[in-house]
C-alpha positions as CSV (number, residue, x, y, z in Angstrom):
1,M,25.4,-14.1,6.8
2,K,25.1,-13.4,10.3
3,D,22.1,-14.7,11.9
4,D,19.4,-12.9,13.0
5,K,19.7,-13.0,16.8
6,K,23.5,-11.5,17.0
7,L,21.2,-8.9,14.1
8,P,20.0,-5.9,16.5
9,G,16.2,-4.9,15.9
10,S,15.8,-8.2,14.2
11,H,12.5,-9.4,16.5
12,Q,11.2,-6.0,17.7
13,K,7.2,-4.9,15.8
14,P,7.1,-2.2,13.8
15,A,6.7,1.4,15.4
16,K,3.3,1.9,13.1
17,T,1.1,0.3,10.8
18,F,-1.2,1.9,8.2
19,E,-3.8,0.4,7.0
20,G,-6.4,0.8,4.1
21,H,-4.8,-0.8,1.1
22,K,-7.6,-3.7,-0.2
23,H,-4.1,-5.2,-2.0
24,N,-0.6,-5.9,-2.7
25,I,1.5,-2.0,-2.0
26,T,3.2,-1.0,-5.3
27,S,5.3,2.0,-4.5
28,I,6.4,4.6,-1.6
29,A,7.5,8.3,-1.1
30,A,8.5,10.2,1.5
31,F,7.3,13.9,1.7
32,P,10.0,16.4,2.3
33,D,8.5,17.8,5.1
34,G,8.7,14.2,7.3
35,K,5.3,14.4,8.2
36,R,3.5,12.1,4.5
37,I,3.8,8.9,2.7
38,A,2.5,8.5,-0.3
39,T,1.6,5.3,-1.9
40,A,0.4,3.0,-4.5
41,S,-1.5,0.0,-4.8
42,V,-2.5,-2.5,-7.0
43,D,-5.9,-1.7,-5.5
44,K,-6.0,1.1,-7.5
45,T,-5.6,3.6,-5.4
46,I,-3.4,6.2,-4.8
47,R,-3.3,6.9,-1.1
48,I,-1.6,9.6,1.7
49,W,-0.6,9.0,4.8
50,R,-0.3,11.1,8.0
51,L,2.8,9.5,9.8
52,E,2.1,11.3,13.5
53,D,-0.5,9.1,14.1
54,G,-0.6,6.8,10.7
55,A,-4.2,8.4,9.3
56,E,-5.2,7.7,5.5
57,M,-5.3,11.8,5.2
58,M,-7.2,11.1,0.9
59,K,-7.5,8.2,-0.9
60,W,-7.2,8.8,-4.8
61,V,-9.3,5.9,-7.1
62,M,-8.0,5.1,-10.4
63,E,-9.8,3.3,-13.2
64,Q,-6.1,0.4,-13.4
65,H,-3.7,-0.7,-11.8
66,V,-1.1,1.4,-9.8
67,L,2.6,-0.1,-10.1
68,A,4.9,2.8,-9.4
69,L,4.5,6.4,-8.0
70,V,7.3,9.3,-7.4
71,L,6.6,12.7,-6.4
72,L,7.8,15.6,-7.7
73,D,8.2,19.6,-7.1
74,K,9.5,19.5,-3.4
75,G,6.2,17.2,-2.7
76,K,3.5,19.1,-4.8
77,Q,3.1,17.1,-6.7
78,V,2.7,13.3,-7.6
79,V,3.9,11.0,-10.6
80,S,1.6,8.1,-11.0
81,A,1.8,4.6,-13.7
82,E,-1.2,3.5,-14.4
83,G,-2.7,1.0,-16.8
84,E,-4.6,-1.8,-18.5
85,T,-2.8,-5.6,-17.6
86,P,-4.1,-8.7,-19.3
87,D,-7.0,-11.4,-19.5
88,G,-5.7,-13.5,-16.5
89,F,-2.9,-11.2,-14.7
90,D,-1.4,-12.6,-11.5
91,E,-1.5,-10.0,-9.2
92,D,0.9,-12.1,-7.2
93,D,3.4,-11.8,-9.7
94,F,3.2,-9.0,-12.1
95,N,3.8,-10.7,-16.2
96,F,3.5,-9.1,-19.2
97,D,4.5,-10.1,-22.6
98,P,6.3,-7.3,-23.9
99,N,5.1,-8.4,-27.7
100,K,1.2,-7.2,-26.8
101,V,-0.1,-4.2,-26.7
102,F,-1.5,-2.9,-22.9
103,V,-1.4,0.7,-22.8
104,W,0.1,2.8,-19.4
105,R,-0.7,6.6,-18.6
106,L,1.2,8.8,-16.5
107,W,-0.5,11.1,-14.4
108,V,0.3,14.1,-12.2
109,R,-1.9,15.1,-10.0
110,D,-1.5,18.0,-6.8
111,V,-1.3,17.0,-3.7
112,E,-3.4,19.2,-1.8
113,S,-6.6,19.0,-4.4
114,G,-5.9,15.7,-6.1
115,R,-7.0,17.6,-9.1
116,V,-4.8,16.2,-12.3
117,V,-2.8,18.8,-13.7
118,A,-1.3,16.9,-16.7
119,G,-2.0,13.7,-18.5
120,P,-2.6,11.5,-19.2
121,L,1.2,11.1,-21.0
122,E,1.4,8.8,-23.4
123,G,3.9,6.7,-25.1
124,H,4.5,3.1,-23.6
125,T,2.5,0.4,-24.8
126,S,3.5,-1.9,-22.1
127,A,4.2,-2.0,-18.0
128,V,5.5,0.9,-16.4
129,I,6.7,0.0,-13.5
130,T,9.7,2.4,-12.7
131,L,10.1,6.6,-12.5
132,D,12.3,8.6,-11.3
133,M,13.3,12.2,-11.0
134,S,16.5,13.8,-12.5
135,P,18.6,16.0,-9.5
136,D,17.8,19.0,-11.1
137,G,14.1,18.0,-11.2
138,E,13.8,19.1,-14.8
139,T,13.3,15.5,-16.4
140,L,11.0,12.5,-15.3
141,V,11.8,9.2,-16.7
142,S,9.7,6.3,-17.1
143,G,10.7,2.7,-17.8
144,S,8.7,0.0,-19.7
145,Y,8.1,-3.5,-20.5
146,D,8.3,-2.2,-23.6
147,R,12.0,-1.4,-23.9
148,T,12.2,1.8,-23.9
149,V,12.6,4.9,-22.1
150,I,11.0,8.1,-22.2
151,L,11.8,11.2,-20.6
152,W,9.6,13.8,-20.4
153,D,9.8,17.4,-19.1
154,T,8.7,18.3,-15.9
155,S,7.9,21.8,-17.2
156,T,6.0,21.2,-20.3
157,W,4.9,17.5,-19.9
158,Q,6.0,17.1,-23.4
159,K,8.4,14.2,-24.5
160,K,12.1,15.2,-24.6
161,G,12.9,13.7,-27.8
162,R,12.0,10.3,-29.2
163,P,11.5,7.1,-26.4
164,I,15.2,5.7,-25.9
165,S,15.3,1.9,-27.0
166,C,17.1,-0.5,-24.4
167,G,16.4,-4.1,-26.5
168,L,15.0,-5.2,-22.7
169,S,12.0,-4.8,-20.8
170,I,13.0,-2.5,-18.3
171,N,12.6,-2.9,-14.6
172,C,14.3,-0.1,-12.6
173,V,15.4,3.2,-14.2
174,H,17.7,5.5,-11.4
175,F,19.4,8.8,-12.4
176,S,23.2,8.5,-10.9
177,P,24.2,11.9,-8.4
178,T,25.6,13.8,-11.7
179,G,22.6,13.1,-13.5
180,H,23.0,9.5,-16.0
181,L,20.5,6.8,-15.8
182,G,21.3,3.6,-15.0
183,V,18.6,0.9,-16.6
184,A,18.3,-3.1,-15.1
185,T,16.5,-5.1,-17.4
186,V,16.4,-8.2,-17.4
187,D,19.8,-9.5,-19.5
188,D,21.7,-6.7,-18.3
189,I,22.2,-3.2,-17.0
190,Q,22.9,0.3,-18.8
191,V,23.8,3.6,-18.3
192,W,23.1,6.3,-20.5
193,D,23.9,10.0,-20.8
194,L,21.2,11.3,-21.6
195,D,22.2,14.9,-23.4
196,R,24.2,12.7,-26.1
197,R,21.9,9.5,-26.1
198,E,24.6,8.1,-25.7
199,R,25.1,4.4,-23.7
200,L,28.4,4.5,-21.8
201,A,27.9,1.2,-20.3
202,Q,26.0,-2.1,-20.6
203,F,26.8,-5.1,-18.9
204,N,25.0,-8.3,-17.8
205,G,25.0,-7.8,-14.0
206,H,23.0,-10.7,-12.1
207,F,22.5,-12.0,-15.4
208,N,23.9,-14.6,-17.0
209,Y,23.4,-17.8,-19.4
210,I,23.1,-20.7,-16.7
211,T,21.1,-19.2,-14.4
212,N,19.8,-16.7,-16.0
213,A,18.7,-14.5,-13.9
214,T,17.2,-11.0,-13.6
215,N,18.4,-7.4,-12.7
216,L,15.3,-6.0,-10.6
217,G,16.1,-2.9,-9.3
218,L,19.9,-0.3,-8.9
219,T,20.6,2.8,-6.6
220,W,23.9,4.9,-7.0
221,T,26.2,6.1,-4.4
222,R,26.7,9.1,-2.9
223,D,29.7,10.2,-4.6
224,G,28.8,7.9,-7.9
225,T,32.0,6.0,-8.0
226,H,29.5,2.4,-7.5
227,L,26.0,1.4,-8.8
228,I,24.8,-1.2,-6.8
229,S,22.3,-4.0,-8.0
230,A,20.0,-6.4,-6.8
231,G,18.9,-9.5,-8.3
232,D,15.4,-12.3,-8.5
233,R,15.3,-15.5,-7.3
234,D,18.3,-16.8,-9.6
235,D,20.5,-14.2,-8.3
236,P,18.8,-13.0,-4.9
237,V,22.3,-10.7,-3.8
238,I,23.7,-7.3,-4.1
239,R,26.3,-6.4,-6.0
240,S,28.2,-3.4,-6.5
241,W,30.2,-2.4,-9.4
242,D,32.7,0.0,-10.0
243,T,31.9,3.6,-12.0
244,S,34.8,3.4,-13.6
245,T,35.6,0.1,-14.9
246,W,31.8,-1.5,-14.7
247,K,33.5,-4.7,-13.0
248,Q,32.4,-6.2,-10.2
249,A,34.1,-4.4,-7.0
250,G,33.9,-6.6,-4.1
251,D,32.3,-9.7,-2.7
252,P,28.2,-9.3,-3.3
253,W,26.1,-8.5,-0.1
254,I,24.6,-11.9,0.3
255,G,22.1,-12.5,2.6
256,H,18.4,-12.8,1.8
257,D,16.8,-16.3,1.0
258,K,17.6,-18.5,-1.5
259,D,15.5,-18.6,-4.6
260,C,14.0,-15.3,-3.5
261,A,13.9,-11.7,-5.5
262,I,14.9,-8.4,-4.0
263,Y,12.3,-6.6,-5.6
264,H,13.7,-3.1,-5.0
265,I,16.7,-1.2,-2.7
266,I,17.5,2.6,-1.6
267,S,19.8,4.2,0.3
268,N,19.2,7.0,2.8
269,L,20.4,9.9,1.8
270,A,23.9,10.3,3.7
271,G,24.1,7.3,1.4
272,T,25.5,5.3,4.1
273,L,22.7,2.9,4.7
274,L,20.9,0.5,1.9
275,A,17.9,-0.5,2.4
276,S,15.9,-3.7,0.3
277,A,13.4,-5.1,0.0
278,S,12.2,-9.5,-0.9
279,E,10.2,-11.8,-1.6
280,D,11.5,-13.8,2.0
281,C,9.7,-11.1,3.9
282,T,12.2,-9.2,5.4
283,V,13.6,-5.7,4.7
284,R,16.9,-5.8,5.4
285,L,19.5,-2.8,6.3
286,W,23.5,-3.0,4.8
287,R,26.0,-1.0,5.6
288,F,27.8,0.9,2.3
289,H,30.8,1.3,3.9
290,T,31.2,-2.6,4.2
291,G,28.5,-4.6,3.0
292,T,27.1,-6.3,5.8
293,E,23.8,-7.0,7.1
294,V,22.8,-4.8,10.3
295,T,19.6,-5.3,10.8
296,R,16.3,-7.0,9.7
297,F,12.6,-6.7,9.6
298,K,10.4,-9.3,9.3
299,H,6.8,-9.0,7.2
300,S,3.8,-11.8,7.1
301,H,4.7,-11.5,3.3
302,V,6.6,-10.4,0.5
303,V,7.9,-7.2,0.3
304,H,7.7,-5.0,-2.6
305,S,8.9,-1.8,-1.5
306,V,10.5,0.2,0.6
307,A,11.6,4.0,1.5
308,F,13.4,6.1,4.4
309,S,12.1,8.3,6.1
310,V,13.5,11.7,5.4
311,D,15.8,12.3,8.7
312,G,17.4,8.8,7.5
313,R,15.9,6.8,11.5
314,S,13.2,4.7,10.1
315,I,11.8,3.1,6.8
316,F,8.6,2.4,5.0
317,S,7.2,-0.7,3.8
318,G,4.8,-2.9,2.0
319,G,3.7,-5.2,0.0
320,Y,1.3,-8.5,-0.1
321,D,0.4,-8.2,3.4
322,K,-1.6,-5.0,1.8
323,K,0.1,-2.7,4.7
324,I,3.2,0.1,5.3
325,S,5.2,-0.8,8.1
326,R,7.9,1.6,10.1
327,W,10.5,0.6,11.6
328,E,12.4,2.4,13.8
329,I,16.1,1.7,13.2
330,P,18.8,0.9,15.5
331,E,20.6,3.4,17.7
332,D,23.8,1.9,17.5
333,V,23.4,1.2,13.6
334,L,22.4,4.6,13.2
335,A,25.9,5.8,14.9
336,A,27.8,3.2,12.7
337,A,26.7,5.1,9.7
338,H,27.0,8.7,11.5
339,S,30.6,7.4,11.9
340,D,30.9,5.7,7.5
341,Y,29.4,9.6,6.7
342,L,31.9,11.0,9.1
343,A,34.8,8.6,7.1
344,S,33.0,9.4,3.6
345,A,33.1,12.9,4.2
346,K,36.9,13.1,5.3
347,N,37.8,10.8,2.3
348,E,36.1,13.2,-0.1
349,A,37.7,16.1,1.1
350,A,40.5,14.8,1.0
351,R,40.0,13.4,-2.8
352,G,39.3,17.2,-3.8
353,K,42.7,18.4,-2.2
354,D,44.0,15.8,-4.6
355,N,42.4,16.8,-7.4
356,M,43.1,20.6,-6.8
357,K,46.9,19.7,-6.2
358,R,47.0,18.1,-9.2
359,L,45.4,20.4,-11.3
360,L,47.8,23.1,-10.1
361,N,50.3,20.9,-10.7
362,V,49.0,20.1,-14.7
363,R,48.8,23.9,-14.5
364,R,52.2,24.7,-13.4
365,L,53.6,22.2,-16.0
366,K,51.9,23.8,-18.8
367,T,53.4,27.2,-18.1
368,V,56.5,25.2,-17.6
369,R,56.4,23.7,-21.1
370,W,55.0,27.1,-22.7
371,S,57.8,28.7,-21.8
372,R,60.5,26.9,-22.3
373,F,59.6,26.0,-26.0
374,K,57.5,29.2,-26.3
375,G,59.7,31.7,-25.1
376,C,56.6,33.1,-23.5
377,S,56.5,34.1,-19.6
378,H,52.6,34.4,-19.3
379,T,51.1,32.5,-16.9
380,S,46.9,34.0,-17.5
């Protein structure tokens, strides 16, 4: 763990703040045009902000709490998860009994007009706190405390088959670059092939029977070779999992304060930096290449959500302080990340050449065996 005095940018103030929400901010998404962000809040609103001056461009008032949102169709539509909450619901600590029924629905709205274009999309019977879009844009997945994942066809907004039962309350769903779905539940991490509806992997992740730690967040490396996870108060670290073995790769990424949950993790588009939002009132940036913390940004309260800007030069974060902060990533951190990107690209190219050589060798081997045992020299 590094002293924050030695981390670049650790004492900077936000480059800009976006103020207007009246309660906890639960989700942030950056538009592909690089000019706007969308935010969701427990205050029952979705807001769209202009980055240039921090102005609130739109505010949609809902009847119920909004705990997740995602953009689709190149930022032309926003999907939100909205629903009812139990009596005495603690808005500072989302707590739903998965054995009790609470109706939650998804809504799809046109960004320019705010008009509902699909919904309510029904099927979940408890809180939906996580949404993700498949790499091809054809499937939206929703994960719920009702222990199920539902797949939605984005062309018709009909369910794709029956809900997938994961057996445990779901905190996060996240697609890999190849379209496999990672699912973080309270007691394990699961990986699914959605086309075959087959569970490819299931392992404890942060959970063990001594600490009862919960898996909270997931993201993937750009090449899909590692799945990254974040733990709760009983295991407030980030762990990397080798997708060829599903064993932990290297040491945990340690930095967030003890007894403080890591609520959200996300990688930049280049796959070189990871941002983590925590109960310790900080957002921290980590180098994927080394798993080391490179800078941190301090809020006045718990941070629940974080997103990278489209150009990767800044991040947006928000939580219990009811405002979104925009932070500029220090230039030396960006330079190191760019070096990591170049090295990664070089390694990927080398792997590609090696794979091609292996493929050609296999083809030659098959040709030789065919000639030797079948007496045929045809190589097509």
